[in-house]
C-alpha positions in Angstrom: 82.5 75.1 100.3 81.2 71.6 98.0 84.4 70.1 99.9 83.2 70.8 103.5 79.6 70.2 103.0 81.3 66.3 101.7 83.4 65.7 104.1 80.7 66.2 107.3 78.6 64.2 105.6 81.2 61.2 105.2 82.5 62.3 108.5 79.1 61.3 109.7 78.6 58.4 107.9 82.1 56.6 109.7 81.0 58.5 112.6 77.0 57.9 113.7 75.6 54.7 113.7 72.3 55.3 113.9 72.6 58.2 111.3 73.2 54.5 108.8 69.4 53.1 109.6 67.7 56.8 110.6 67.1 59.6 108.2 66.3 62.4 110.6 69.4 61.8 113.1 71.7 62.0 109.5 70.6 64.8 108.9 70.8 66.5 111.8 74.2 65.3 112.9 75.4 65.7 109.0 74.2 69.9 109.3 76.2 69.4 113.0 79.6 68.5 111.6 79.2 70.5 108.2 78.7 73.1 110.9 82.0 72.7 112.7 83.5 71.6 110.0 83.1 75.5 108.2 84.0 77.1 111.0 86.6 75.4 112.1 88.8 74.9 108.0 87.3 79.0 107.3 87.7 80.5 111.2 91.3 78.4 110.7 92.1 79.8 107.6 91.5 83.4 108.5 93.2 83.3 111.7 96.5 82.4 109.4 96.0 85.1 106.8 96.0 87.6 109.7 98.6 86.7 111.7 100.6 86.1 108.5 100.1 90.0 107.8 100.2 91.0 111.3 103.5 88.6 112.3 106.7 87.8 109.9 107.5 84.3 110.7 110.9 85.5 109.4 111.3 87.7 111.8 109.4 86.7 114.5 108.9 83.0 114.6 108.9 81.8 118.0 106.7 85.1 118.2 104.1 83.8 115.8 104.1 80.2 116.3 103.0 81.3 120.0 101.1 83.5 119.3 98.9 81.5 116.4 98.8 78.0 118.8 96.8 80.9 121.2 94.4 82.6 118.6 93.9 78.5 117.6 92.8 77.5 121.8 90.5 80.7 121.4 89.2 80.4 118.5 88.2 76.8 118.6 86.9 76.7 122.3 84.8 80.0 121.4 83.3 77.8 118.3 82.4 74.7 120.5 81.2 76.6 123.3 78.9 77.6 120.5 78.4 75.3 118.7 77.0 72.5 122.0 74.9 75.8 123.7 73.0 76.9 120.5 73.2 73.6 117.8 71.9 70.9 120.2 68.7 72.1 121.6 67.8 73.8 118.0 68.7 69.9 116.2 67.0 68.0 119.4 70.4 66.4 119.6 71.7 64.6 123.1 74.4 65.8 125.3 76.4 62.7 124.5 76.0 63.1 120.5 76.5 67.2 119.9 79.7 66.2 122.7 81.0 63.6 120.2 80.4 65.5 117.0 82.4 68.4 118.6 85.2 67.2 119.9 85.8 65.0 117.2 85.7 67.6 114.1 88.3 68.5 116.6 90.5 67.0 116.3 90.3 67.7 112.1 90.3 71.3 113.3 94.5 70.3 114.8 95.4 68.7 112.0 94.1 71.4 109.9 95.9 73.9 111.4 99.1 71.9 111.5 98.7 71.9 107.1 97.3 75.8 107.1 100.9 76.1 109.5 102.8 74.1 107.4 101.7 75.8 104.7 102.1 79.3 106.0 105.5 78.5 107.1 107.3 76.6 104.5 106.0 79.6 102.0 107.2 82.2 103.8 109.9 80.6 103.9 110.2 80.4 100.0 109.4 83.7 99.6 112.0 85.0 102.6 114.9 82.3 100.0 113.4 84.5 97.2 113.9 87.9 98.5 118.2 87.0 99.7 118.7 85.5 96.2 117.3 88.7 94.9 119.1 91.1 97.3 122.0 88.9 96.4 121.9 90.0 92.8 120.9 93.5 93.6 124.6 94.0 96.1 125.9 92.2 93.0 124.6 94.9 90.9 126.1 97.8 93.4 128.9 96.2 93.0 129.2 95.7 89.5 128.4 99.5 88.8 130.4 100.8 91.5 133.3 98.9 89.9 132.4 99.8 86.6 132.7 103.8 87.2 135.8 103.7 88.5 137.4 101.9 86.2 136.2 103.4 83.5 138.3 105.5 80.9 136.6 108.8 82.8 137.3 107.8 86.0 141.1 106.8 85.3 141.9 109.2 82.8 140.5 112.5 85.6 142.6 110.7 88.1 145.3 110.3 86.8 145.5 114.0 84.3 144.8 114.9 88.0 147.7 113.0 89.8 150.1 114.5 86.0 150.1 117.9 87.7 150.3 117.4 91.6 153.1 115.1 90.9 154.3 118.4 89.3 153.0 120.8 92.0 152.9 119.0 95.0 154.6 115.7 95.6 153.1 115.5 99.0 149.7 115.6 97.8 150.7 113.1 94.9 151.5 110.6 97.1 148.5 111.4 98.9 145.8 110.9 96.4 147.6 107.7 95.1 146.9 106.5 98.8 143.4 107.3 98.5 142.8 106.0 95.7 144.0 102.8 96.4 142.0 102.8 99.2 138.6 103.3 96.6 140.2 99.7 95.1 141.1 98.1 98.7 137.0 99.4 100.1 135.4 98.0 96.3 137.6 94.2 96.9 136.8 94.0 100.2 133.2 94.8 100.5 132.1 93.2 97.8 130.3 90.2 100.1 129.4 92.4 103.2 125.4 93.2 103.2 126.1 95.8 105.7 129.3 97.6 106.9 129.6 99.8 109.7 128.6 103.3 109.0 132.3 104.8 110.0 134.5 102.1 107.9 131.7 103.8 104.2 132.6 107.0 105.7 136.6 106.5 105.3 136.2 104.9 101.9 133.6 107.8 101.2 136.5 110.4 102.3 139.1 109.0 99.7 136.5 109.1 97.3 135.9 112.7 97.7 139.7 113.4 98.3 139.6 112.2 94.6 137.0 114.3 93.2 137.8 117.2 95.4 141.7 117.6 93.7 139.3 116.7 89.7 137.1 120.0 90.7 138.3 122.0 93.5 136.3 124.9 94.5 133.6 123.7 91.8 132.6 120.8 93.7 131.5 121.7 97.4 131.4 119.1 100.1 130.1 119.2 103.7 130.2 116.0 105.2 128.7 115.2 109.2 128.6 112.1 110.0 131.3 112.2 112.8 130.0 110.5 116.1 127.4 108.5 114.6 126.8 104.9 114.5 125.2 103.0 113.1 125.1 101.0 109.6 125.1 101.1 106.0 124.3 99.4 103.1 128.4 99.7 101.4 128.4 101.6 98.0 125.3 103.8 98.9 126.7 107.7 100.1 129.5 107.1 97.1 127.0 106.3 94.3 124.0 109.0 95.6 127.9 111.1 95.0 128.3 109.9 92.1 125.2 110.6 91.1 125.1 114.5 91.8 128.3 115.0 89.6 127.0 112.9 87.4 123.5 115.3 86.4 124.3 118.6 87.5 126.4 121.4 85.9 129.9 122.0 87.9 131.4 125.4 87.8 133.2 128.0 89.1 130.2 130.4 88.5 128.3 127.4 89.3 129.4 125.2 92.0 127.8 122.3 93.0 127.3 122.4 96.6 126.8 118.1 98.2 125.7 117.9 101.6 125.9 114.8 103.6 124.5 114.2 107.5 122.3 112.7 109.6 118.4 113.9 110.2 115.9 111.5 111.9 118.0 108.4 112.0 117.8 108.8 108.3 121.7 109.7 106.0 120.5 112.8 103.2 122.5 113.5 100.7 121.1 116.7 99.3 122.9 118.7 96.5 122.0 121.7 94.6 119.8 121.0 91.2 121.7 122.1 88.2 121.5 119.8 85.8 123.2 119.4 82.1 121.6 119.9 79.2 123.9 117.1 78.0 123.9 114.5 80.3 126.8 111.8 80.4 125.2 108.3 79.2 124.6 106.3 82.3 123.0 103.0 83.3 119.8 104.6 84.9 120.4 101.6 87.9 121.8 103.5 90.9 119.2 105.1 93.2 116.7 102.5 91.7 119.2 99.7 93.1 120.0 101.4 95.9 116.6 101.3 97.1 116.0 97.6 95.9 118.5 96.8 98.0 117.0 98.6 101.3 113.7 96.9 101.1 114.9 93.3 101.8 117.2 95.5 104.6 114.4 97.3 106.6 111.0 98.1 106.2 111.7 102.1 106.5 111.9 103.8 102.7 114.1 105.6 100.5 112.9 108.6 100.1 113.8 111.0 97.2 113.0 114.4 97.3 112.6 117.2 93.8 112.4 121.1 95.6 114.9 123.0 94.3 117.3 120.3 95.5 117.6 117.2 94.7 117.8 115.3 98.7 118.0 111.3 99.4 117.1 109.7 102.4 118.9 106.6 103.5 117.7 104.8 106.0 120.4 104.6 109.2 121.2 100.0 110.4 120.8 99.2 113.6 123.5 97.6 114.5 124.0 93.9 114.2 122.7 92.1 117.5 
Protein backbone atom coordinates (compact mmCIF):
# COMPACT_ATOMS: atom_id res chain seq x y z
CA UNK A 1 0.00 0.00 0.00
CA UNK A 2 2.77 2.57 0.73
CA UNK A 3 4.14 2.24 -2.80
CA UNK A 4 0.64 2.91 -4.23
CA UNK A 5 0.49 6.18 -2.30
CA UNK A 6 4.05 7.05 -3.29
CA UNK A 7 3.33 6.27 -6.94
CA UNK A 8 0.18 8.40 -6.90
CA UNK A 9 2.01 11.36 -5.36
CA UNK A 10 4.89 11.17 -7.83
CA UNK A 11 2.53 10.86 -10.81
CA UNK A 12 0.56 13.89 -9.56
CA UNK A 13 3.70 16.02 -9.44
CA UNK A 14 4.65 15.07 -13.02
CA UNK A 15 1.19 15.34 -14.63
CA UNK A 16 -0.48 18.25 -12.79
CA UNK A 17 1.22 21.64 -13.28
CA UNK A 18 -1.23 23.49 -10.97
CA UNK A 19 -0.54 21.02 -8.16
CA UNK A 20 3.02 22.29 -7.84
CA UNK A 21 1.79 25.73 -6.73
CA UNK A 22 -1.56 24.90 -5.12
CA UNK A 23 -1.63 22.63 -2.09
CA UNK A 24 -5.44 22.08 -2.25
CA UNK A 25 -5.20 21.05 -5.91
CA UNK A 26 -2.25 18.82 -5.11
CA UNK A 27 -4.12 17.13 -2.25
CA UNK A 28 -7.25 16.57 -4.35
CA UNK A 29 -5.50 15.27 -7.46
CA UNK A 30 -3.09 13.12 -5.43
CA UNK A 31 -6.04 11.60 -3.57
CA UNK A 32 -7.79 10.85 -6.85
CA UNK A 33 -4.63 9.36 -8.33
CA UNK A 34 -4.00 7.14 -5.33
CA UNK A 35 -7.62 5.90 -5.50
CA UNK A 36 -7.20 5.11 -9.20
CA UNK A 37 -3.91 3.32 -8.65
CA UNK A 38 -5.32 1.30 -5.79
CA UNK A 39 -8.46 0.30 -7.69
CA UNK A 40 -6.57 -0.58 -10.85
CA UNK A 41 -3.65 -2.43 -9.26
CA UNK A 42 -5.39 -4.44 -6.56
CA UNK A 43 -8.45 -5.05 -8.71
CA UNK A 44 -6.38 -6.38 -11.59
CA UNK A 45 -4.25 -8.49 -9.26
CA UNK A 46 -7.38 -10.05 -7.78
CA UNK A 47 -8.82 -10.72 -11.25
CA UNK A 48 -5.61 -12.39 -12.43
CA UNK A 49 -5.39 -14.65 -9.37
CA UNK A 50 -9.06 -15.55 -9.63
CA UNK A 51 -8.82 -16.39 -13.34
CA UNK A 52 -5.62 -18.38 -12.79
CA UNK A 53 -7.56 -20.60 -10.37
CA UNK A 54 -10.48 -21.02 -12.77
CA UNK A 55 -8.74 -21.32 -16.15
CA UNK A 56 -5.47 -23.19 -16.61
CA UNK A 57 -2.96 -21.28 -18.76
CA UNK A 58 -1.34 -24.49 -20.00
CA UNK A 59 -4.58 -26.21 -21.03
CA UNK A 60 -6.58 -23.22 -22.29
CA UNK A 61 -4.14 -20.39 -23.12
CA UNK A 62 -6.37 -18.65 -25.71
CA UNK A 63 -9.41 -18.83 -23.45
CA UNK A 64 -7.41 -17.56 -20.47
CA UNK A 65 -6.05 -14.60 -22.49
CA UNK A 66 -9.45 -13.73 -23.98
CA UNK A 67 -11.34 -13.93 -20.70
CA UNK A 68 -8.54 -12.00 -18.96
CA UNK A 69 -8.68 -9.12 -21.46
CA UNK A 70 -12.47 -9.04 -21.31
CA UNK A 71 -12.49 -9.03 -17.50
CA UNK A 72 -9.83 -6.30 -17.45
CA UNK A 73 -11.82 -4.11 -19.85
CA UNK A 74 -15.09 -4.49 -17.96
CA UNK A 75 -13.42 -3.85 -14.61
CA UNK A 76 -11.44 -0.84 -15.86
CA UNK A 77 -14.47 0.79 -17.48
CA UNK A 78 -16.53 0.17 -14.36
CA UNK A 79 -13.87 1.51 -12.03
CA UNK A 80 -13.35 4.55 -14.28
CA UNK A 81 -17.06 5.30 -14.29
CA UNK A 82 -17.16 5.17 -10.51
CA UNK A 83 -14.15 7.47 -10.18
CA UNK A 84 -15.48 10.03 -12.66
CA UNK A 85 -18.98 10.20 -11.19
CA UNK A 86 -18.18 9.98 -7.48
CA UNK A 87 -14.73 11.45 -6.99
CA UNK A 88 -15.28 14.67 -8.99
CA UNK A 89 -18.09 16.21 -6.87
CA UNK A 90 -16.54 14.96 -3.64
CA UNK A 91 -13.11 16.42 -4.42
CA UNK A 92 -14.59 19.46 -6.21
CA UNK A 93 -12.52 19.06 -9.34
CA UNK A 94 -13.24 20.02 -12.94
CA UNK A 95 -14.37 17.31 -15.29
CA UNK A 96 -11.34 17.81 -17.52
CA UNK A 97 -8.93 17.38 -14.61
CA UNK A 98 -10.63 14.20 -13.45
CA UNK A 99 -10.82 12.78 -16.98
CA UNK A 100 -7.13 13.43 -17.62
CA UNK A 101 -6.12 11.82 -14.34
CA UNK A 102 -8.31 8.81 -14.94
CA UNK A 103 -7.03 8.30 -18.49
CA UNK A 104 -3.43 8.43 -17.29
CA UNK A 105 -4.34 5.89 -14.58
CA UNK A 106 -5.92 3.67 -17.22
CA UNK A 107 -2.71 3.80 -19.24
CA UNK A 108 -0.77 2.74 -16.18
CA UNK A 109 -3.34 -0.03 -15.68
CA UNK A 110 -2.46 -1.45 -19.08
CA UNK A 111 1.19 -1.59 -18.04
CA UNK A 112 0.19 -3.25 -14.77
CA UNK A 113 -1.95 -5.75 -16.67
CA UNK A 114 0.93 -6.65 -19.00
CA UNK A 115 3.19 -7.18 -16.00
CA UNK A 116 0.65 -9.35 -14.17
CA UNK A 117 -0.27 -11.36 -17.26
CA UNK A 118 3.38 -11.96 -18.16
CA UNK A 119 4.17 -12.97 -14.59
CA UNK A 120 1.18 -15.32 -14.49
CA UNK A 121 2.04 -16.92 -17.83
CA UNK A 122 5.72 -17.38 -16.99
CA UNK A 123 4.90 -18.81 -13.56
CA UNK A 124 2.47 -21.33 -15.04
CA UNK A 125 4.91 -22.20 -17.82
CA UNK A 126 7.59 -22.84 -15.20
CA UNK A 127 5.21 -24.98 -13.13
CA UNK A 128 4.29 -26.98 -16.23
CA UNK A 129 7.96 -27.61 -16.98
CA UNK A 130 8.54 -28.75 -13.40
CA UNK A 131 5.49 -31.05 -13.47
CA UNK A 132 6.56 -32.49 -16.82
CA UNK A 133 9.97 -33.29 -15.36
CA UNK A 134 8.34 -34.90 -12.31
CA UNK A 135 6.08 -36.97 -14.54
CA UNK A 136 9.05 -38.09 -16.61
CA UNK A 137 10.86 -39.11 -13.44
CA UNK A 138 7.82 -41.02 -12.16
CA UNK A 139 7.47 -42.80 -15.51
CA UNK A 140 11.13 -43.80 -15.37
CA UNK A 141 10.64 -45.09 -11.83
CA UNK A 142 7.64 -47.15 -12.99
CA UNK A 143 9.60 -48.61 -15.88
CA UNK A 144 12.53 -49.40 -13.60
CA UNK A 145 10.36 -51.03 -10.93
CA UNK A 146 8.46 -53.12 -13.43
CA UNK A 147 11.62 -54.17 -15.25
CA UNK A 148 13.34 -54.96 -11.95
CA UNK A 149 10.42 -57.15 -10.91
CA UNK A 150 10.66 -59.07 -14.19
CA UNK A 151 14.41 -59.63 -13.92
CA UNK A 152 14.17 -60.31 -10.20
CA UNK A 153 15.84 -63.67 -9.47
CA UNK A 154 12.61 -64.97 -7.90
CA UNK A 155 10.59 -64.10 -11.01
CA UNK A 156 13.15 -65.66 -13.34
CA UNK A 157 13.51 -68.72 -11.14
CA UNK A 158 9.74 -69.25 -11.01
CA UNK A 159 9.38 -68.63 -14.76
CA UNK A 160 12.21 -71.01 -15.67
CA UNK A 161 10.99 -73.61 -13.19
CA UNK A 162 7.52 -73.50 -14.72
CA UNK A 163 9.05 -73.68 -18.19
CA UNK A 164 11.14 -76.72 -17.23
CA UNK A 165 8.05 -78.60 -16.13
CA UNK A 166 6.15 -77.58 -19.26
CA UNK A 167 8.91 -78.84 -21.57
CA UNK A 168 8.32 -82.39 -20.30
CA UNK A 169 4.53 -82.10 -19.88
CA UNK A 170 3.35 -80.03 -22.83
CA UNK A 171 5.81 -78.81 -25.45
CA UNK A 172 3.22 -76.71 -27.27
CA UNK A 173 2.37 -74.87 -24.06
CA UNK A 174 6.09 -74.50 -23.33
CA UNK A 175 6.56 -72.81 -26.69
CA UNK A 176 3.65 -70.49 -25.95
CA UNK A 177 5.14 -69.76 -22.53
CA UNK A 178 8.42 -68.66 -24.13
CA UNK A 179 6.54 -66.51 -26.64
CA UNK A 180 4.49 -64.79 -23.91
CA UNK A 181 7.62 -64.21 -21.85
CA UNK A 182 9.25 -62.51 -24.83
CA UNK A 183 6.12 -60.34 -25.25
CA UNK A 184 6.48 -59.15 -21.65
CA UNK A 185 10.05 -57.98 -22.18
CA UNK A 186 9.30 -56.53 -25.61
CA UNK A 187 6.48 -54.41 -24.22
CA UNK A 188 8.71 -53.11 -21.43
CA UNK A 189 11.19 -51.92 -24.05
CA UNK A 190 8.56 -50.52 -26.44
CA UNK A 191 6.81 -48.37 -23.81
CA UNK A 192 9.83 -46.99 -21.97
CA UNK A 193 9.43 -43.52 -23.56
CA UNK A 194 5.63 -43.38 -23.66
CA UNK A 195 3.38 -41.47 -21.26
CA UNK A 196 0.17 -43.22 -22.26
CA UNK A 197 -0.69 -46.21 -24.44
CA UNK A 198 -3.92 -47.56 -25.95
CA UNK A 199 -5.79 -49.84 -23.58
CA UNK A 200 -5.78 -52.54 -26.28
CA UNK A 201 -1.95 -52.64 -26.21
CA UNK A 202 -1.85 -52.69 -22.43
CA UNK A 203 -4.35 -55.57 -22.42
CA UNK A 204 -2.19 -57.64 -24.80
CA UNK A 205 0.78 -57.15 -22.48
CA UNK A 206 -1.39 -57.96 -19.47
CA UNK A 207 -2.61 -61.16 -21.14
CA UNK A 208 1.00 -62.26 -21.64
CA UNK A 209 1.89 -61.46 -18.03
CA UNK A 210 -1.22 -63.19 -16.69
CA UNK A 211 -0.49 -66.28 -18.80
CA UNK A 212 2.87 -66.62 -17.07
CA UNK A 213 1.30 -66.20 -13.64
CA UNK A 214 -1.49 -68.65 -14.46
CA UNK A 215 1.05 -71.30 -15.42
CA UNK A 216 2.89 -70.67 -12.17
CA UNK A 217 -0.09 -70.74 -9.81
CA UNK A 218 -2.65 -72.81 -11.73
CA UNK A 219 -6.11 -72.93 -10.11
CA UNK A 220 -4.78 -71.12 -7.04
CA UNK A 221 -4.93 -67.86 -9.03
CA UNK A 222 -8.30 -67.05 -10.58
CA UNK A 223 -8.37 -64.23 -13.12
CA UNK A 224 -11.41 -62.46 -14.53
CA UNK A 225 -10.52 -59.86 -17.16
CA UNK A 226 -13.41 -58.03 -18.86
CA UNK A 227 -11.83 -55.35 -21.04
CA UNK A 228 -12.97 -56.37 -24.52
CA UNK A 229 -14.42 -53.68 -26.80
CA UNK A 230 -13.31 -50.89 -24.47
CA UNK A 231 -11.37 -48.02 -26.03
CA UNK A 232 -9.26 -45.41 -24.32
CA UNK A 233 -5.76 -44.78 -23.07
CA UNK A 234 -3.91 -45.80 -19.95
CA UNK A 235 -0.52 -45.16 -18.37
CA UNK A 236 1.73 -48.09 -19.33
CA UNK A 237 2.23 -50.99 -16.90
CA UNK A 238 -0.39 -49.86 -14.35
CA UNK A 239 -2.62 -52.93 -14.65
CA UNK A 240 0.32 -55.32 -14.47
CA UNK A 241 1.72 -53.47 -11.43
CA UNK A 242 -1.61 -53.76 -9.62
CA UNK A 243 -1.92 -57.50 -10.35
CA UNK A 244 1.67 -57.99 -9.22
CA UNK A 245 0.86 -56.02 -6.07
CA UNK A 246 -2.07 -58.35 -5.33
CA UNK A 247 0.08 -61.46 -5.85
CA UNK A 248 2.91 -60.07 -3.74
CA UNK A 249 0.84 -59.15 -0.67
CA UNK A 250 -1.74 -61.96 -0.48
CA UNK A 251 -1.74 -65.66 0.37
CA UNK A 252 -2.32 -67.91 -2.66
CA UNK A 253 -3.25 -71.53 -2.00
CA UNK A 254 -5.58 -74.26 -3.20
CA UNK A 255 -7.78 -73.75 -0.14
CA UNK A 256 -7.74 -69.94 -0.45
CA UNK A 257 -7.27 -68.97 -4.09
CA UNK A 258 -6.55 -65.37 -4.97
CA UNK A 259 -9.31 -63.94 -7.16
CA UNK A 260 -8.36 -60.93 -9.30
CA UNK A 261 -10.99 -59.12 -11.35
CA UNK A 262 -10.23 -56.43 -13.91
CA UNK A 263 -13.10 -54.55 -15.52
CA UNK A 264 -14.39 -51.15 -16.62
CA UNK A 265 -16.90 -49.20 -14.54
CA UNK A 266 -18.02 -45.59 -14.96
CA UNK A 267 -15.04 -44.59 -17.12
CA UNK A 268 -12.64 -46.19 -14.63
CA UNK A 269 -10.53 -49.30 -14.94
CA UNK A 270 -11.00 -51.37 -11.80
CA UNK A 271 -8.56 -53.92 -10.40
CA UNK A 272 -10.12 -55.84 -7.51
CA UNK A 273 -8.90 -58.76 -5.42
CA UNK A 274 -10.00 -60.56 -2.28
CA UNK A 275 -7.96 -59.75 0.81
CA UNK A 276 -5.97 -62.52 2.44
CA UNK A 277 -2.79 -60.77 3.47
CA UNK A 278 0.40 -62.71 4.02
CA UNK A 279 1.65 -62.99 7.57
CA UNK A 280 5.20 -62.48 6.36
CA UNK A 281 5.26 -60.24 3.33
CA UNK A 282 8.01 -60.09 0.75
CA UNK A 283 10.40 -57.16 0.86
CA UNK A 284 8.77 -54.39 -1.18
CA UNK A 285 10.05 -51.07 -2.50
CA UNK A 286 6.69 -49.55 -1.62
CA UNK A 287 6.58 -47.34 -4.71
CA UNK A 288 4.13 -49.29 -6.90
CA UNK A 289 0.77 -47.85 -5.92
CA UNK A 290 2.24 -44.48 -4.93
CA UNK A 291 3.93 -44.26 -8.33
CA UNK A 292 0.66 -44.93 -10.14
CA UNK A 293 -1.15 -42.24 -8.13
CA UNK A 294 1.59 -39.69 -8.82
CA UNK A 295 1.71 -40.43 -12.54
CA UNK A 296 -2.04 -39.99 -12.90
CA UNK A 297 -1.86 -36.62 -11.15
CA UNK A 298 0.00 -35.36 -14.23
CA UNK A 299 -2.32 -37.05 -16.72
CA UNK A 300 -5.80 -36.15 -15.45
CA UNK A 301 -7.69 -34.22 -12.80
CA UNK A 302 -9.47 -37.45 -11.84
CA UNK A 303 -7.92 -39.19 -8.86
CA UNK A 304 -6.84 -42.80 -8.54
CA UNK A 305 -9.19 -44.33 -5.96
CA UNK A 306 -8.01 -46.94 -3.46
CA UNK A 307 -10.71 -48.77 -1.48
CA UNK A 308 -10.28 -51.46 1.17
CA UNK A 309 -13.55 -52.95 2.43
CA UNK A 310 -13.06 -56.69 2.64
CA UNK A 311 -11.61 -56.44 -0.82
CA UNK A 312 -8.73 -54.39 -2.16
CA UNK A 313 -9.95 -52.21 -5.01
CA UNK A 314 -8.03 -49.72 -7.13
CA UNK A 315 -9.91 -47.54 -9.64
CA UNK A 316 -7.81 -46.04 -12.44
CA UNK A 317 -9.25 -43.24 -14.64
CA UNK A 318 -9.67 -44.31 -18.25
CA UNK A 319 -8.00 -41.61 -20.31
CA UNK A 320 -9.41 -40.17 -23.52
CA UNK A 321 -7.80 -40.73 -26.89
CA UNK A 322 -5.43 -37.80 -27.75
CA UNK A 323 -6.80 -35.49 -30.42
